[in-house]
N, C-alpha and C positions, 0 to 999 in steps of 0.2 A: 363512899366516904372520902372526903377531900383531905389532902395532906397539908400540914402547916408549912409555911414558907421557911421556917427554920429547921425543917427535917434534914437529917444528915444525908439522905439519898440525893438531895438537890446539890450538894457541894461537890459531887463527882462529875460535874459537867465540863471539865477541863479537856480541851482538845490539844494534843501535842502538835507543834509546828515542826516541819522537817528541818533538815540541817540548815544552819544559819551561814556557815562558811562553805566555800567551794569544796566539792568532793574530790578534787584532784589532789594527789599526794603532795605534801609540802606547800600547798597554797592556803593562805590565811585570809584571802580577800572575801568580802561578803558575796554570797550567792545572789544571782539576779534571776536567771532562767534555768529551770530544771536542775537546781542545785549546783550550777556552775557560775563562776564570775564571768563578766563579758568576754575576756580573752579566752578562757577555756571553753566557753560556749561555742566560740568560733572554731576552736580545735575539735570539739565534738561534731559540729556540722561538717567539718572536713575529714572526719574519720581518724583523727589523731588520738582520741581517747574514747573509751567505751562509755556507756550510760552510767557505769559505776565509777568512772574516773580513772580507770586503768589504761595504761599504755599498751598498744599491741606489740608483738614481737618485732615487727619491722618498723618501729617508730622512727628511727633515724632516717630511713629511706623516705617515709611518708612526710616527715618534717622538712627534709631538704626539698622535696617536690613542692610542698606548700610554700616555702620561702621563695622558690623560683617563680611560682605563679604570682605571688604577691609582688615581686620585683617587677615583673612584666606589666602589671597593672599600674604601678606607680610611675 
């Protein structure tokens, strides 16, 4: 038996989209890749934040190393 197009079961086809903003704490920029804004996606690739956007315990040490590497390239 075919269902009518106006059946209430068809109205539940909404798919939730993930986070719209960057998942790093206090960041309000629009997410681009893997729920990170472009700047924080680079941080994720460098190991400065976890997949959930959390900073590691030795963040300051890793951040200083990241800045030194970035200065050498520029």
